[in-house]
C-alpha positions in Angstrom: -42.8 -3.3 -48.6 -45.3 -0.5 -49.5 -46.9 -0.4 -52.9 -48.0 2.6 -55.0 -51.7 3.3 -54.9 -53.8 2.0 -57.7 -54.0 4.6 -60.5 -57.5 5.9 -60.5 -57.2 9.5 -61.7 -55.4 11.3 -64.5 -54.6 15.0 -64.6 -53.2 16.5 -67.8 -51.9 20.1 -67.8 -48.9 22.3 -67.8 -46.0 23.0 -65.4 -44.6 26.5 -64.6 -41.9 28.2 -62.7 -43.9 30.8 -60.7 -42.8 34.3 -59.7 -45.6 35.7 -57.6 -46.0 39.1 -55.8 -49.0 38.8 -53.5 -51.4 41.5 -52.2 -49.4 41.7 -49.0 -46.2 42.7 -50.8 -44.6 39.3 -50.3 -42.6 37.6 -53.1 -42.6 33.9 -53.9 -39.9 33.5 -56.5 -39.1 30.6 -58.8 -41.4 28.1 -57.0 -43.2 25.1 -58.5 -46.4 26.0 -60.3 -48.6 25.3 -63.3 -52.2 24.1 -63.7 -51.1 20.5 -63.4 -49.7 20.7 -59.9 -52.6 22.9 -58.6 -55.3 20.6 -60.0 -53.4 17.5 -58.7 -53.2 19.1 -55.2 -56.9 19.9 -55.3 -57.7 16.3 -56.1 -55.2 14.8 -53.6 -57.0 16.5 -50.7 -59.7 13.9 -51.2 -58.2 11.0 -53.2 -55.0 9.1 -54.1 -53.8 7.2 -57.1 -53.2 10.2 -59.4 -51.1 10.1 -62.6 -49.8 13.4 -64.1 -49.4 14.1 -67.8 -47.4 17.1 -69.2 -44.5 18.0 -71.4 -41.6 20.1 -70.1 -38.4 21.4 -71.5 -35.1 20.0 -70.5 -34.4 23.1 -68.4 -37.4 22.4 -66.1 -36.2 21.6 -62.5 -36.2 17.9 -62.3 -36.1 18.1 -58.5 -39.6 19.5 -58.6 -40.8 16.4 -60.4 -39.1 14.3 -57.7 -40.9 16.3 -55.0 -44.2 15.5 -56.7 -43.3 11.8 -56.9 -42.4 11.9 -53.2 -45.9 13.2 -52.5 -47.3 10.0 -54.1 -48.1 11.3 -57.5 -47.3 9.1 -60.5 -45.0 11.3 -62.7 -44.3 8.8 -65.5 -46.6 10.8 -67.8 -44.4 13.9 -67.6 -42.3 13.9 -70.7 -39.0 15.9 -70.7 -38.3 17.2 -74.2 -34.8 17.6 -75.7 -35.2 21.4 -76.0 -35.4 24.3 -73.6 -38.8 25.9 -73.0 -39.5 29.1 -71.1 -41.8 27.9 -68.3 -41.6 31.1 -66.3 -44.9 32.7 -65.1 -45.2 36.1 -63.4 -48.2 37.5 -61.6 -48.7 40.4 -59.2 -51.9 40.8 -57.0 -52.7 44.4 -56.0 -55.6 42.6 -54.1 -56.7 39.0 -53.9 -59.2 39.4 -56.7 -57.0 41.4 -59.2 -54.2 39.8 -61.1 -51.6 41.6 -63.2 -49.3 39.6 -65.5 -47.7 42.5 -67.3 -44.6 44.5 -66.7 -42.9 42.7 -63.8 -40.1 45.3 -63.6 -42.6 47.9 -62.6 -44.2 45.7 -59.9 -40.9 44.9 -58.3 -40.0 48.6 -58.4 -43.3 49.6 -56.8 -42.5 47.3 -53.9 -38.9 48.4 -53.6 -37.7 44.9 -54.4 -34.7 43.9 -56.5 -35.6 42.4 -59.8 -34.8 38.6 -59.6 -32.0 37.4 -61.9 -34.1 34.4 -62.8 -36.7 36.7 -64.4 -34.2 38.6 -66.6 -35.3 38.4 -70.3 -38.8 37.4 -69.4 -41.6 38.8 -71.5 -45.2 38.0 -70.7 -46.8 35.7 -73.4 -48.7 37.6 -76.1 -52.3 36.3 -76.4 -52.8 34.6 -79.8 -55.4 32.3 -81.1 -54.6 28.5 -81.1 -54.1 26.6 -84.3 -56.6 24.0 -85.2 -54.0 22.0 -87.1 -50.4 22.7 -86.0 -49.2 21.2 -82.7 -46.8 23.1 -80.5 -44.0 21.6 -78.4 -46.4 21.3 -75.4 -49.3 19.8 -77.3 -50.0 16.4 -75.8 -49.9 13.3 -78.0 -51.1 9.7 -77.6 -47.6 8.4 -77.1 -47.2 10.7 -74.0 -49.5 8.3 -72.1 -48.0 5.4 -70.3 -50.3 2.4 -71.3 -51.5 1.7 -67.8 -52.7 5.3 -67.4 -55.7 4.4 -69.5 -56.7 1.9 -66.7 -57.7 4.9 -64.6 -61.4 5.8 -64.4 -61.5 9.6 -64.3 -59.5 12.5 -65.8 -59.3 16.2 -65.8 -57.9 18.3 -68.6 -56.4 21.6 -67.4 -56.2 24.6 -69.7 -54.1 23.7 -72.7 -54.1 24.4 -76.4 -57.1 23.6 -78.6 -55.4 20.6 -80.3 -54.6 18.9 -77.0 -58.2 19.3 -75.9 -59.7 17.9 -79.0 -57.4 14.9 -79.2 -57.3 13.8 -75.5 -60.9 12.8 -74.8 -60.9 10.2 -77.5 -57.6 8.8 -76.3 -58.8 8.6 -72.7 -62.0 6.8 -73.8 -59.9 4.0 -75.4 -59.4 2.8 -71.8 -61.6 2.8 -68.8 -61.8 6.6 -68.4 -65.4 7.8 -68.8 -65.5 10.6 -66.3 -63.8 13.5 -68.1 -63.8 17.1 -67.0 -62.2 20.0 -68.9 -61.3 23.6 -68.3 -60.7 25.5 -71.6 -57.6 27.3 -72.6 -57.6 31.1 -73.0 -56.4 31.0 -76.6 -59.5 29.4 -78.1 -62.3 30.9 -75.9 -63.0 33.3 -78.8 -65.9 33.7 -81.1 -63.7 32.4 -83.9 -63.9 29.0 -82.3 -67.7 29.0 -81.7 -68.5 26.4 -84.3 -65.8 24.1 -82.9 -67.3 24.0 -79.4 -69.7 21.0 -80.1 -66.7 18.8 -81.2 -64.8 19.9 -78.1 -67.6 19.4 -75.6 -69.6 16.5 -76.8 -69.4 13.7 -74.3 -67.6 15.6 -71.5 -68.8 14.9 -68.0 -68.3 18.6 -67.1 -67.1 21.8 -68.7 -65.6 24.2 -66.1 -64.8 27.7 -67.2 -64.1 31.1 -65.7 -66.5 33.9 -66.2 -63.9 35.9 -68.0 -63.2 33.2 -70.6 -66.8 32.6 -71.1 -67.4 36.2 -71.9 -64.6 36.0 -74.4 -66.3 33.2 -76.2 -69.8 34.7 -76.2 -68.9 38.2 -77.4 -71.9 39.6 -79.1 -74.1 36.6 -78.3 -75.0 36.9 -74.7 -74.1 38.5 -71.4 -76.3 36.3 -69.2 -74.3 33.6 -67.5 -77.1 31.1 -67.1 -78.0 31.6 -70.8 -74.4 30.9 -71.7 -74.4 27.8 -69.6 -77.6 26.5 -71.3 -76.1 27.2 -74.7 -72.9 25.3 -73.9 -74.9 22.4 -72.5 -76.6 22.2 -75.9 -73.2 21.3 -77.3 -73.4 17.9 -75.7 -72.1 18.4 -72.1 -74.7 18.0 -69.4 -72.8 19.9 -66.6 -71.5 23.4 -66.9 -69.6 25.2 -64.0 -68.8 28.9 -64.2 -66.0 30.0 -61.9 -66.4 33.5 -60.5 -63.5 33.9 -58.2 -64.3 35.2 -54.7 -68.0 35.1 -55.8 -68.0 31.4 -56.0 -69.4 29.2 -58.8 -72.5 28.9 -60.9 -73.4 25.2 -61.4 -75.8 24.3 -64.3 -77.1 20.7 -64.6 -78.9 20.5 -67.9 -80.8 17.2 -67.7 -81.9 17.8 -64.1 -83.0 21.4 -64.9 -81.1 22.5 -61.9 -79.0 25.7 -61.1 -77.0 26.3 -58.0 -74.9 29.2 -56.7 -72.1 27.7 -54.6 -70.2 30.4 -52.6 -66.5 30.4 -52.2 -65.3 29.2 -48.8 -64.1 32.4 -47.0 -60.4 32.4 -46.3 -57.5 34.9 -46.1 -55.6 33.9 -49.3 -51.8 34.0 -49.3 -51.6 33.3 -53.0 -54.7 33.0 -55.2 -52.7 31.5 -58.1 -54.0 28.2 -59.1 -57.2 28.4 -57.1 -59.3 27.6 -60.2 -57.2 24.6 -61.0 -57.4 23.3 -57.5 -61.2 23.7 -57.7 -61.2 21.5 -60.8 -59.2 18.8 -59.0 -61.5 18.8 -56.1 -64.5 18.8 -58.4 -63.3 15.7 -60.2 -62.9 13.9 -56.8 -66.4 14.8 -55.8 -67.9 14.0 -59.1 -66.2 10.6 -59.4 -67.2 9.7 -55.8 -70.9 10.7 -56.0 -71.9 11.7 -59.6 -73.6 14.6 -57.7 -72.6 17.9 -59.3 -73.5 19.9 -56.2 -71.3 17.7 -54.0 -68.5 18.0 -56.6 -68.8 21.8 -56.6 -68.5 21.8 -52.8 -65.4 19.6 -52.8 -63.9 21.8 -55.5 -64.6 24.9 -53.5 -62.9 23.5 -50.4 -59.9 22.4 -52.4 -59.5 26.0 -53.8 -59.8 27.5 -50.3 -57.1 25.2 -48.9 -54.6 25.7 -51.8 -55.0 29.5 -51.6 -53.8 29.6 -48.0 -50.3 28.7 -49.0 -47.6 29.7 -51.5 -47.0 26.3 -52.9 -49.3 23.9 -54.8 -48.9 21.1 -52.2 -49.3 23.3 -49.1 -52.9 22.0 -48.6 -51.7 18.4 -48.4 -50.1 19.1 -45.0 -53.3 20.4 -43.5 -54.9 19.0 -40.4 -56.9 15.7 -40.9 -60.6 16.4 -41.2 -60.2 20.1 -42.1 -61.5 19.6 -45.7 -64.6 17.7 -44.5 -65.4 20.2 -41.8 -65.2 23.0 -44.3 -67.4 21.1 -46.7 -70.1 20.7 -44.1 -69.9 24.4 -43.2 -70.2 25.5 -46.8 -73.1 23.1 -47.7 -75.6 25.2 -45.8 -74.7 28.3 -47.8 -75.6 26.9 -51.3 -78.5 28.5 -53.1 -80.7 26.8 -55.7 -82.0 29.3 -58.2 
């Protein structure tokens, strides 16, 4: 009788119902998505024993959770609420580097496609600042964690609300989890939250952030990415990674006084959605295995490349054995230290 792998990693994030129009004019409608699944897939390319934590509405497709469990993920940390929540997410890509999340009707009309019934009534979320005090229905709480999840040793926190991100690290450290990486949510990467960043970042193993969100936080303070990384490291996190899409990543290791530019692995993406989350999952795998930030950035980059080649978060898990390692070795020679 087979036994489940020992739980070694925790991913906390959000789940979505994705409606994607890619740059080739293809539609992927009402398919599993969300930062949680993409990050989990990026991690599972390299490692097993992964527990998932999220909150979903009672209307979220339960068969998708069953599919994740069938892939070997521990889904006991996904809590189904007794209320409906709109998990729909729409994105259109005029090209692989440009994403539009507004006006889905216009994008379907542009491509001459019928508007999907499952998107009727959908309105893109309006950006608004997170609350420092008031939890929302998707804010994670301590009782969302199965007790044995704290026996894991490493965790990644996908983009979520500010309250989730300030509460979770202390909960994780109550157990054996001391390697913690975090990607910030869009609704608090704003100058209004500047003074809150030390509380958020102190003690994290790595802070992974897109260039766009970093610019949102540093409005009026700096436009130099390395300067921004150094400032954030001063908040108590030794390792800062700046995601730059097809231009790769900047990796800043404060205590080692090291800076690297890690290029993106070149692929023909089918769907760029979730590439940043997949990077974070792969990064956690590399960091936990080696405690080498450069190796972690390489494993993250390869995870992103493999997930982008499909239209489903778990596409990469069906790839040829050895592909990830071969890509890593090819990419290693293209890293630049600056």
